[in-house]
Structures are given as structure tokens and as C-alpha cells.
N, C-alpha and C positions, 0 to 999 in steps of 0.2 A: 354582266348578264343578270337580269332581275327575275324575281319569282312572282307570278300572278297569284290571285286568291285561290284558284282551283288547285294549283300545285301545292300551296301551303296546306290546304285542307287534306290533300292526298297524303302528304308526309305525316300529318298528325294522325289520320286514320290508320296509316301503316304502323306507326309507333304503338297506337292503342292495341291493334291486332297482335303485334309481337308480344306486348306486355301480357295480354290476356292469354296468349298461347303458352308462354313460359309459366304463368301462374297456374293455369289448368294442369300442365304437365307436372309441376312440383307438387300440387295438391293431390294428384292421382298417385304419384310415387309415395307420398306420405301415408295416404289411405291404404295402399297395398302393403307397406311396411308394417302398419298397425295390425292388419289382418294376419300377416305372416307371423308376427310376434304372438298374437292370440293363439294361432294354430300350434306353434311350438310350445307355448305354455300348457296347452291342453294335452299335447302328447307327453310332455314331461310329467304332468300330473298322473297320467295313466301308468307310467313306468314305476316299478318297485324301487324304493329307496335303498341304496347300498351304503352300508357303513364302511367307509374307506379304511378306517382304523382297524376294523375287524378283518377286512380283506388283506391288509398288509400283514397283520398278525398271522392269519392263516397261511399266507405265502411263505412267511419265515418258518412256520412249523413244517410245511411241506418240504422246503429246502433242507431243513435239519434232518428230516426223516430220510431224504434222498442221500444226504451226506453220510448218515449213519449206516445205511445199507451199503453204500460204496466203500465204506471203511472196513467192512468185513470183520476180520479178527481185531481190528483197532476201533470197533464201533463205539466203545466208551469214550474215546478221545475225540469223536466227532461232535460231541455235545459239551458245551461249556460256555464260559464267559471270558472275554479278553481281559487280561490284566497286564499292566505295563511296569517295567522295572528300569530305573534310571541309574546309570553309573557315570562318574566323572573322573577324568584325569586332568592334568595341567593344561591340556589343549582343547578338549572337547567334552561335550555332554552327550551321552549315548542313551537312547531309549530302546529297550528290548521288549518284545511282545511274546506272550506264551502262545498266541495263535500263530502257528507255524514255527514257533521257537526260534525266532530270527531277529536280527537287528532291524529296527523300524525307522529310526531317524537319528541323524547326527547333527549337532549344533556346535559350531566352532566358536570357542570362547573369545579368541583374539580378533575375530573378524565380524564386522557388522554389515547387514544388507541395506538396501535402500530405505527400509522401514525403521532403521536405527536399532533393530533387534539383531541377535546373533544370526550369522549365516546358517541357514538350515539346508541340509542335504537329505533328501528323502522325506518320509513322513506323510506324503500325500496318499489319498485313498487308492490311487492307481499303482503305488509303489508295492512291489511284490517280489519275493524270492521263493521258489518252490521247485519240487522235483517229484516225479512219478513214483508211486509205491504200489506194489502188488499186494492185495489184501486177501487173497484166497480165491481159487478158481479163476474165473475170468474177470473178477472184480479188481478195481484199482481206484486210487484217489491221489490227490496232491497233498504234499506235506503242509502247504499253506492252509488247508482246510482242517487240520488237526489241532486240538487244544492240548499243548504239552503240559506236563505237571508244573506247578509253581517253580519259579526260578530259584536256583541254589547259588548263592554268592559267597565267594571266599577271597580273602586278601592275603597276599604273600608278603614276606619280609622285605622284598625289594620294591614294594609299592604297587606291583601289578595286581590286577583284579581278575578273577575268573568267575564267569557266570555260565551255568549249564541248565539245559532243559532236556527232559526225557519223556518219552511216551512208550508204553509197553503193552503187549498183548497177554492174555491169560496163559498162553502156551510158551511163554519165555522169550518171545521175540521182542526186540526193543530198538529204538532209535534215539540217539543222544546228540545234542548239539552243544558244543563247548566253545566259549569265546574267552580269549585272554586279552585284556586291555592293559597296555604298559603305561607307565606314568607320563612319559614325554614322547608319545608316538601317535601319529595319525593312522598307522596301520594296525588293524585288529586281526589277531589270529583266530581262525574259525575252523573247527573240526567236526565233520559228520561221521559218527560211529554207529555201527549196526551189529546186532547179533541176530543170526538167522537171515543173513544177507542174501543167501542163495535163493530164498523164496520171496524176499521183499523186493529184490531187484531182478528184472528180467534181462537176459542177454548180457549180463555182466557189464551193463552200461547205465550210468545214472544220467537221466535226461533232465537237465536243468532248464528252468524258465526264470528269466530275470527281467523285470520291467522297472525302469527308473526314470523319474522325471526331473529334469534340471530346472529348478526354480530360478526366476530372475534375481540376479545379485548386483547388477549394475543399473545406473540411471537410464542408460540408453539401451533398451532391450533389443532394438534392431541391430545395433552395432555388436552387442554381445552375441547375438545369433550368428553374425558373420564370422566370429572368432571360435565358434563351437565346432568340434570335430569328434568323429568316432575314432578312437585310438586303440592300438593293439600291438602285441608282439607275436608274430606267427613265423614258424620255421626258423626261429632264432634271430629274427630281425624285426626292428620296429617299423611300423607302417601306420597310416592313417587315411581317413576319407573325410573330405570336407562335408559337413553336415548340412545338407539341403533336404527339403521334404521328400521323402521316398528313397533316401539313400539306403542301400542295402548291400551287405557284403556276405558272401558265403566262403568261409575259410575251411578248407579241407586238409590243411596241414596242421601239425601240432601247434596249438595256441597257448602261450603261457599266461597271458592276461589280456583283458579287453575292458574298455571303459568309455565313458562319455565325458569329454573334456569341454568345459566352458572357458571363458576368457581367463579366469583366475582360479578356478576350482575344478576338481574332477572326482568322479565316483568310478572306481575300478575294481573289478573282480579278478583276483589272482589265484591260480591253482598250482599247488606244488607238483602235481602230475598234470601235464598239459592236456587241455581239451582236445579230443580227436577230431571234432567237427563243431563248427560254430556258424549260426545264421543270425545276423544282426540287422536290424532295421531302425533307422532314425527318422522321426517325423517332426516337422517344424509347424507349430500352430499358425493360424492366420494372424494378421496384424491386430485384430480385435482382442486377441488374448495377450495381455500385457504382463502377466505374472509367471508365465512359463516360457522357457527358452527352447527346449527340445525334449523329446521322449525317446528313450532307447528300449526296444523290445528285443530280447535276446533268448535264443534257445541254443543249448550247448550239450554235447555228449562227453561225459567224463568216464573213462575206463575204470572199472571196478576190479580190484584184485580178487583172485579165487579165495574161497574159504567162507566159513560161517561168520566169523568175526572180522570186520573190516574197519579201516580208519582212512578217511579222505581229508587230508589237511588242505586248507584254503586260507586266503587272506582277503581282507576287505579294506580298501583305502578310500577314505572320504576326507579330503583336505585340500590345502592350497597347492597351486601349481608353482611351487618353489623349487628352483633348480637344485639347490644344495640339499634340500630335504629329500627330494626324489632320487638324487644321485646316490645316497647312502644305501638304498635298497639293492643296488648292483644288479638290476634286471632291466635296464634300458628305460625305466619310467621317466628319467630326466628328459628324454626326448619329447615328452608331452609338452614341456615348456617350449613354445614356438619361437626359437631364436633365429630361425631361418628355415624356410621350407620351399618346396616346389623348385622352380628354375633357379631360385636364389638360395638354395639349401646350403651352398658353400659359405655364406656369410655367417652361419652359426658358429664357425670356428673363430671368426673375429670376435664375436660376442662372448664365447665361452672362455677364450684364452686372453682376451684383452679388456673388452668393454665391461663385462660383468665383474671381474675381480677389481678393476680400477674403480668402478662405481661403488662397490662394496667398501673399498678403502676410503673413498671420499665421504660416504655416508657415516662412517665411524668417526670421521673428523668433524663433519658438519652436524651430526646428530639427526634430528627430525627435519632439518631444513633442506629437504630434498631439492627444492628449486635452485638453491645456491650450489648444491652438489652437481646438478645438471649444468649450471653455468661453468663450474670448474672443469667438468668433463669436456665441455665444448671447447674451452680455451686450450686444454691439453691436446685434444685431437687436432685443433687448428695449428698448434705449434709443431706437431709431428708431421703434418702434411705441408708445412711452410715451404720446403724446397719445391714441391710441385706447384704451389701457388706462385712462388717467385718465377719459376720457369714459364708459367702461363702468362704472367704479366710482362715478362721480358719479351716473349714472342709478340704480345700485343704492342709493345713499344716499337719493335722492329717493323711491324705492319704499319704502324702510325707514321714512322719515318719514311716509308715508301709511298704514302698517300699522294704527295704531289705528282710523282711519276705515274702512278696508276690513273690519276685524273687526266694526265696528258694522253695516256693510251686510250682512254675513253673518247676524248675529243678526236683523236687520230682515226680510230676505227669505227666510231659511231655505233650503228646497230649491228655491225658484224661481230656477233658474240663469239663465233668460232675463232676468228683471228685475234680477237681481244683475249680469249682464254689462252691461246698459244703464246702470245707475247707476255702475258701476265706470268705464266709459268716460267718463261725464260727469264723474266726479271727476278722472280723469286730465287731461281737457281743461281743466277749471277751474284745476287746480293747475299746468298747463303742463308736465306730465310725459309723456314718450313711453315707453309700456311696452316698446317694442322698442329703447329707447335702449341697453340693455346688450347686445342681440343683434347689432345692426348692426356695431359695432366688432369683435366676435368673428368675424362673417362675413367682414369685410375681411381678417382674418388667415389665413383658410383657404388662399389661394394660397401664402402663405409656408410653411404647414404642409406642403403637397404638394410645394413646391419643395425643401425640405430632405429630405423623404422620398426623392425621386428622387436628390438630390445624394449622400446618404450611402450609397445602394445602388449607386452607379455610380462613385464616386471611387476610382480604383486606388491613389492615394497612401496610403490607409488600409490597404491589403492587407498583412497580416503585421506590422502595427505594434502592439506591446503597450501596455497602459495599465491601471494598477492591477491588478486580478485577471484582466483579459482579456488573452489572448495574441494576439488578432487583432481589431482594431477593425472589420474588414470582415465579420466573421462573429459569430455569437452568442457571448456569454460564458457559461460554464457553471461552476457551483459544486457541482453534483450531477448525476451520470449514473445513470439508473435501471437501465439494462441491458435495458429493454423500452420500448415506445412507448405512450404514452397518447393515444387519439384526440383530434385537434384541439389537442393541447398539445405533444407531442413526447416525446423520451427524456431530457430534461435540464431543469434549472432555471436560468434566466438571472437573475442578481442585479440587473443594470441594469434589466431589465424589472420586477422586483419593486419597486425603488426608484421607477421611473416610475409604477407603479400606485398605490403608497402615497401619493406626493405628489399624484397626480391625485385620489385619494380625499379628502385634506385640502382641496384646492381646492374640490371639490364640496360638502363639508360646510360650509366657511366661506361659500361663496356662498349655499347654502340657508338658512343662519342669518340672512343679511341680506336675504332675499327674502320678500315676503309670501306666505302660504299661499293658493294659488288654489282649494284644495279638490279639485283633481284628483289622485288618488293616483298616477296614472301619471307625471305631471310631478314629483310629489314624490320619487319613488324613481328616476327616470331618471338623474339625475346620479351616483347610486351604482352603477348598473348598468354604466356605461361603463368605470370602472376595472377592474371584474371581467372584462368582455369583452376589454379591452385586454391582460389577462394572457395570454389564449390567442392573440391576434393577433400580439403582439410578441415572444413567447418565442423565436422562431427568426429574428428580425430582427437586422441588424448591431448590434454593441455600440455603434458610433458613434452610431447613431440613438437607441437607448434611453438612452444617456448624455446626448445632447442634450436629450431630453424630460425627463430627471431634473433637469438644470440649469435648464431653462426653467421647470419647475414650481416649483422652489425659489425662483427669482426672482419668480414670480407670487405665491407665498405671502408673501414679504417685501414686495412692492409693495402687496399687499392690506392688510397690517397697517399699513404706513407711511401709505398714502393715506387709509385709512379712519379712522385714529386721529390723524394729525398734519397732514394736508394739507386734507382736506375738513372744513369747519366745519359740523357738523350743525345747529347752531342757526341759522346763516345760511341754510342750505338750507331749513329749516322756515319761516323768515321770508320767504324768497323765494316759497315755495309759497303762503303766506297772502296775500302781495302779489299774486300771480298770480290768486288766487281773487277778489280785489277788483276786478280789471280787467274791463271789459265784454268779452264774448266774441262772436266772429263765427264761424259754422260754415262750413267749406268744403263744396263740392258733394259731395265724397266722404263727409264726415261725415254730411251730411244724408241721403244715399242709404242709408248703413249704418243710421242711426237709424230711417229709414222701414222698412227691411227688418225690423229688430228689432221695431218696433212692430207691423208686420203679423203677424209670427210670434207675438208675444204675444197678439194678438186671436184668432188661429187656435187657440192653445193654450187660451184661455179658453172658446171655443165648444166645443172637444172636451170640456172638463171639465163644462160645463153639460149637454151631450148625454149624457155618461156618468152624470151625477147624475140626470137624468130617468128613465134606464133603471133 
């Protein structure tokens, strides 16, 4: 179809009109914006200029006056300047502040964060510990708003250090905070002492407020958040809540301690006299916040003894989630180390009494070569479960020996799955073969699987330890970073995960090659699906875990080849099956019931076919 001259002229005129319209609209918008800017500039010129620096200074002055009025008898302590005092022992560096007279920050000397600096617990502006104080009449303030006297530091002959802060009123009332730092201990003793307590504390209850922020300590902040929990011992038993945003717990039974546990560190408040009531809330920041894992906001009621002079002993733990370190405190804090929880809580006993001590022994032999210690641990575990492995492969050999007869049954019964199933069960019974013989040993190995899963996720000894191409066995190894995130996979490629998946695939392929075809396509392809799914699940898992699975899979492949080709005598297995067939058989009650149900179902199916045929 062609275009005449009038049509072409029409299109050109239409294009010109569109261009003119868009130019006019844009020019009008530009003119309107210029006019609006002039109007705003004129209004701004009419407004009085405000000195923001002066405004901030005045706001601070007003706040100080308000704090001074609220402090009442302790008004002098409401005004002052913050000063910091630093103490060190062999494990940590502690920073104390005279504002509130409390511990402000802990840095762990032996542990480094993602920034290669010492791990820091606390120290953020939102970090706070305080309690309510009555200051006369209806007035009251928080201890965190008071400036205590300069710190007094003393050192004892055993190497422990004592630091104390005090604030006093003109009429003899006083508050003293005393901290004792031992040479080789992550636990700090803290004591709140008061004179005139009956007027400083109302209702013989000290209402505590504690806000602590868990800073990011691992490379993968998302995975670290998944390992974060609110932990506590209440009513004499350890408990926890998985930390998701908005997690809150109200504990109305005596609570001995409560804290925020990250993957490898925790900050915990311990009271010698249990808290009578605790309200705790954990919030998780959104994904855009990469340097914070979670925040714990806590209010707790601590009973105060009668009398004018009181002493409330407490403890503060800020350190690693090390099972043996926490175990020595004898207050169930070792449960913070997640060696098995939830429906798999029973596997913690495997870890505590076998895996953990054996791994500790191997690391003493191997030194810092943790990857080779994992290799030795894997070999030892596979040797211990070798009888189960042999039983599973022997069952597979028996099933393989029956494959020709099963193929004949398929040809005989065709698509009649009901009859096929009955005859197949009869064949298994006559041959003395248990079709589940290969599954049961595998099921018995599941607790070990989950025990090691928990162990490698929680063992702080693996943190920061390099092995082969991995620079940290406690985090994922990466050979390629995409620079963007693939849903359900991540932003990197873990080579140990790939090796674990490939070896899992070969195990599945080898197993299917020696297993009779049941005719069910789902069962046929299921073993190949698992390695593929595993690629997505394990890509962000610790390298120690995927290295263990790789080694375990390689051992499995070697054992499969050796047992199937050099240990199991297939002719002997076949002869045994034939001998079993010749023996008289007795059916168990369970077998009789199963066969009766199958026979009944077969008759129902035949009646349905006849009815359909008549129609």
C-alpha cells in the first residue's frame, strides 16, 4: 500500500503539531518553576534567620535544667561532663563512663570483627543501662542521667581490678557502683549499693532498663541474624526465643539471667537475686542496615531487701559463645551455645559428649589446621557408622539380585500396580529381603547429620580460620561474587557447596544404578533433585559444614565401590536368596493384615472395572 502526497503532508503536519505542543508544555512548566522559586526565595528572605548552633545550645541548656530539677536532692550530679575510664585484663578491654557510672563498651582482645578490629560489644549511642531513682517528693530521675564522681580504680594482689563510681546528696544519701574485673574472665562482677535506699527506691523494687545493640560481627549479616536469639533462664530452666523483629517475651517467674545471643557472642545480664518480672523485646533492622544485627530493649523488676543500706550484686557477661567457658559458671549459660535446639534438641547430647570433646582432641593434635581436623573427625564418624553403611549396601545388593525377577513381574502384571505390589511383597518375603533394609540405616544416621549441622554453625573455634580457598571456616567460602543477589541463592558462589552437591549427585546416581526400578517416576528422579536443592540451601552455610559434607560424600563413594565390588559376594547373596525361597514361610499378623487389605482393594478394583464395562 502506497502513500499519496496529501497523506505525507498530513503526517508531517501532525508531527510538527506534536512537537510544538510538547515544546510549549515544557516551556510553560519551566516558567512556572522559575516563578515558584522566586516566590519561595522571597518568603525565605522575609523570615528571620535562626542560628542553629545557638538553638542547639539552648536546647541542651533547657535539657540540663530539666534534668537538674528532676534530680532533686541529687541536682548537683545532673550537671557535668562525661569522662571515660579504660581497664584491661588478658581477654578484654573495658570502657566505663561516669555518666550513669556503668560499663559502656567491651572489646574482645582475641577476636576480630569484619573490619579487622577487635570485636566490640556495646558502645553505641543507644546502649544504656539505668534504673529509676526517687529524688524527693514526686520527683524522680534515671541513674543514666547522673554524672557520678570520677572513677576510683584499685588493683589487688591476684591481678583483679576494682573500679567504683559514687554519687551522693548533701543529706547523706548515696549510690555506689562497684565493678570487679578478674584477669582471665569475661564475666564482670557489678554491685549496686545504696544508703538511704528506703527513700531512693519506691516499693522495694529496682526497675531496671537495659538497651543493648548487637553489632555485626560476621561477614554475612543476614545469616548472623538468623542465628540470633533472646536467651534466658527463668524458673530454674534455660529457654530462648528466636529473634525476629518484634519478638517479645514477658517473664513473670523468677529470672536468673537474660541476654542477647549472636552467632558467636553474647551480652547477658545476670542477677544474684532473680528478677521478679522481665519484659524483653528484640527488634531486627531492615536489610539496608548492615552494621547492626539486633537490638534488645529490656525492663526488669529486681526485689530490694529492707533497710537503709542495701547491696544488689549482679554480673555482666560480654564474650564468646564458648561451651567450656560458659559451662564453668554453673548457671546453664552453656545452653546459649546452640548444639541442638527445637525438635532436634536431642542431638545436643551427641555434640556435648562425643563431637565436641573429640574435635577438641583433634584440634590439639592438628593445631590451627582446623580443616584437616574436620577431615579426621569425618573419617572417625564414618568408621563408627560403618556397620550401618555395610547393612545398607548389603540390602541394596539383595535388591539388585532380585531385579530380574521384579522385571518379570512387571511384564506379567503390566499396569496392574495393585497385583504387582502384592506379588513383589511376596517375592521379598520368600527371598528374606527387607525392602526397607537400606532406608533404616540411613534414618539412624539422621541424628548425626543434624548434630554436625548444629556443631559447625556454633563452634567459635572455627571463626576466622582459613582453609584452602576459604578465608573463614565459620562463614561461606566464595570463589565468585556477582555484585547482585539471586533470589534463594545469594550474591556469590560457594565452591565447597558445589563439591558437596556434585559428590551427592554421584552418590544418588550410583545408588539408583543398583536399585530396582519401581516404576514410580517420582521416586526415580527424587535422588537427583536433592543435590540440586542442596545447592540453594547450602550456598550461604559455613564452609566447615560444606567441607564436611564434601569429605563425607567422597568417603561414601569410596565405601560404595569397595563394599559392592570387594566385600559383598553377590553370588553368595543370590545363593542365600534362593535358599531362603526354599524354606517354609510363616506370615506375621502384620503381613496377614496387609495382604488382606491388598486383596480387598484388588476385589474392589475388579468390581469397578466390571461395572464400568457393563456401562
